[in-house]
N, C-alpha and C positions, 0 to 999 in steps of 0.2 A: 451508502453509510447508514441510512436509516434502516435498511434491512438488517445490518449487523446489530444495531441496537434492538430491533424488534424481536430477534430470536434468542435474546438473553434467557437462559433457563430452558430453552426449547430443544427438542431432539434433532431439529433440522440444522443445528449448528455444525455438525460434522460435514454435511453436504455444502453448506455455505463456506466453510473453511477451504474445502477443495476448490470451489469456484473462486475464492479469494486468491489462492495460490496461482491458479491459471491466469486470472485477470491481472494480477500484479506483475507476473512474469511477462505477459504480453505488453503491458504498459511500459515496463522497463526496456524491452526490446525495441519498442517504438521510439522511446527517448534516446536510446543508445544504439544506433545502427551497427556499431562495431561488435556488438554481442553476437554470438553464434547460437543457433537453436539448441545445441547440446550443452551449453554453459550451465553449470550448477549454480545454485544461489550463492555458494562461496566464491565461484568464479566471478559472478556478477559483482559481489562486494569488492573483490580485488580489483576489478576494472574500475569501479567507482573510486576507490582509494587513489588511483592514479590520475584522477581528474584534478583540475585546478580548484582551489578552495572557493567557498562562497555558498550562497543560499541554495543554488541549484544542486551542488554536491551534497549538501546537508540533507536536502529533501530526498534526493535519490538514495542516499545512504539509509535513510529512515525506511523508505519503501523496501529496499533490499534486505535490511535487517528483519523486517517483518516477514518478508517472503522466506528468508532462511529459517526463521523460527517455526512458521506454520508448515513449511515443507518438511522440516525435520520431524515435526509432530505427526504429520501424515505418514512418513516413512516408518516411524516407530509405532504406528497403530493408535496413536493418541489424537484422533481427529475430533473428539467430542467436546473439547472445552477451549474456551478463550477466557482467561482469568477475569478480565474486565472488558466486556464487549463495548461499553460506552467509551471507555478510554481508548480502546483499539480504534474505534470509529473516528474519534477526535484526532488521533495521531495520523491516520491515513488521510483524513480530510485536510488537515493542516499541511501535510507534505504535498498533496496534489495541488492545493491552492498556491503553495510557494512555487510550484513548477509552472503555474499558469497565472501570471500576474494580471493579465487582461480580464480573467474571470473575477478576480477580486475587485477590479475597478467596476465591472459590470454589476456585481452584487451590491457594491456600495451605492452606485447610481440608482439601481432599481429599488434599493432599500429606502431611499429618500421618499419614495411614493407609497410605501407600505405604511399603513397607519391608520 
């Protein structure tokens, strides 16, 4: 996520956006084994809509929505911009943290010793 914030206003954003699409798709496929490699971002969103409600579904839906938006941008040749990279990084980081509660506990624990 730091990389996303660091390239704000930089020409490397298009390449980073492509990497973001690939990484997000791979992460979602790891989280949702029922997905097929040929599923489009819209297919992934439909799959997530069928899940039971809760924090996991919300976090997965956030990741899938970001995937769909960035994928559409790449398909339309608009790979050069992310409106607000810092906000994008925050959204992704929050979604990933919600999917990995043990990471939140670890960060809280280690944060007690930062200072």
